C-alpha positions in Angstrom: -0.1 -0.1 0.1 1.8 3.3 -1.2 -0.6 5.9 -0.1 -0.9 5.5 3.7 0.5 9.2 3.7 -2.6 10.2 2.2 -4.6 9.2 5.0 -4.9 10.2 9.0 -3.5 7.3 10.7 -1.4 7.5 13.8 2.0 6.2 14.3 1.0 3.9 16.9 -0.8 1.6 14.2 1.1 -1.7 13.1 1.4 -2.2 9.2 -1.2 -4.9 9.7 -3.9 -2.5 11.5 -3.0 0.2 8.8 -3.7 -2.4 6.1 -6.7 -3.5 7.7 -7.8 0.4 8.5 -7.4 1.0 4.7 -9.0 -1.7 3.2 -12.2 -2.2 5.7 -15.6 -2.2 4.2 -17.2 -0.3 6.5 -18.9 2.1 4.1 -21.7 1.0 1.5 -20.7 0.2 -2.1 -21.4 2.7 -4.4 -21.1 3.1 -8.2 -19.9 6.4 -7.7 -17.2 6.3 -5.1 -14.6 5.3 -7.4 -13.6 2.5 -5.7 -13.3 -1.3 -6.7 -15.4 -3.8 -4.6 -12.9 -6.7 -4.1 -15.2 -10.0 -3.7 -14.7 -13.7 -2.8 -16.7 -16.3 -4.7 -16.0 -20.0 -2.8 -16.7 -21.8 -6.6 -19.0 -22.6 -9.0 -21.7 -23.8 -6.8 -21.6 -20.5 -4.8 -21.5 -18.6 -7.9 -24.7 -20.0 -9.0 -26.2 -19.4 -5.6 -25.4 -15.8 -6.3 -26.9 -15.6 -9.8 -30.2 -16.8 -8.7 -30.2 -14.5 -5.8 -29.8 -17.2 -2.9 -26.4 -15.9 -2.1 -24.0 -13.4 -1.8 -20.3 -12.7 -2.6 -17.9 -12.1 0.1 -17.1 -8.5 0.0 -13.4 -8.5 0.8 -12.4 -4.8 0.7 -12.4 -1.7 -1.5 -9.4 -0.1 -3.2 -8.7 2.2 -5.9 -6.4 -0.3 -7.8 -5.5 -3.9 -6.9 -2.4 -6.0 -7.8 -3.3 -10.1 -8.0 -0.3 -12.4 -8.3 -1.2 -15.6 -9.6 1.6 -18.2 -8.4 0.2 -21.3 -10.9 -2.8 -21.5 -13.7 -6.0 -20.1 -12.3 -9.8 -19.8 -13.8 -10.6 -16.3 -13.4 -13.7 -14.3 -14.3 -13.2 -10.3 -14.6 -16.3 -8.4 -15.9 -18.2 -11.4 -16.8 -15.7 -12.8 -19.0 -14.2 -16.2 -17.9 -10.9 -17.6 -18.9 -7.7 -19.9 -17.9 -4.8 -17.6 -16.8 -1.4 -18.7 -16.8 1.1 -17.7 -14.0 1.2 -13.8 -14.0 0.4 -10.9 -12.0 -2.7 -8.5 -12.9 -3.2 -5.2 -12.4 -6.8 -4.2 -12.0 -7.6 -0.4 -11.8 -10.3 2.0 -13.0 -10.4 3.7 -16.3 -9.8 7.6 -15.9 -13.3 8.5 -17.5 -15.7 6.9 -15.1 -18.5 5.0 -16.4 -22.0 6.0 -15.6 -23.6 3.1 -13.9 -27.7 3.3 -13.6 -29.7 0.7 -11.7 -32.4 -1.1 -13.5 -35.6 0.1 -12.3 -38.2 -0.6 -15.2 -40.8 -2.0 -12.7 -40.6 0.8 -10.3 -41.1 4.1 -12.7 -41.7 2.8 -16.0 -38.3 2.8 -17.7 -37.8 6.6 -17.0 -33.9 5.8 -16.7 -33.9 4.5 -19.9 -35.6 7.1 -21.6 -33.2 10.0 -20.1 -30.2 7.9 -21.1 -31.4 7.6 -24.7 -32.5 11.1 -24.7 -28.7 12.3 -23.4 -27.2 9.9 -25.9 -29.2 11.7 -28.5 -28.5 15.1 -27.3 -24.6 14.1 -27.0 -25.0 12.9 -30.8 -26.5 15.7 -32.6 -24.0 18.0 -30.3 -26.5 19.6 -28.4 -24.2 19.0 -25.6 -20.7 18.3 -25.4 -19.2 14.9 -23.8 -17.9 16.7 -20.7 -21.6 18.1 -20.1 -23.0 14.4 -21.2 -20.6 13.0 -18.3 -21.7 15.5 -15.8 -25.5 15.1 -16.0 -25.5 11.4 -16.7 -22.9 11.0 -13.6 -25.5 13.5 -11.5 -28.6 11.2 -12.6 -26.8 8.1 -11.6 -25.7 9.2 -8.3 -29.8 10.3 -7.6 -30.8 7.0 -8.8 -28.6 5.1 -6.6 -29.8 7.6 -3.5 -33.3 6.9 -4.5 -32.6 3.1 -4.6 -30.5 3.1 -1.4 -33.4 5.2 0.6 -35.9 2.9 -1.0 -34.4 -0.3 0.9 -33.8 1.3 4.1 -37.3 2.6 4.1 -38.3 -1.3 3.8 -35.9 -2.4 6.7 -37.6 -0.1 9.0 
């Protein structure tokens, strides 16, 4: 971990405690936070349970980038694409231009998110708005949609 200086961590903490503090998953995941969620899946059966909604991946930590060293051939899957990876080092980091993530909620509101996305794509293609305006509007729209979804989930738990 190279950016320990960026955090306010007291000198009394051991290296292990600093690592634990920096990688703690004490905040809720968000498509807008700029962090990657590192999760663990225990096998094909567990993956099947997750896929049908009977299980969850185990959240290990959140980070801006991750380095994974494979010491032998290993089955991997990144972003839905499976392959057999030979011994190597994988570096995973976010692209500089953030992707806008929208949640599916057609049942909740008749597909408004889809229509707004189509409208903004149209405006960008017709050069009514430029790419930076498109990215800013979509980012804010996505943030609001996510906030609304989280609030709705919290309301259900009360």
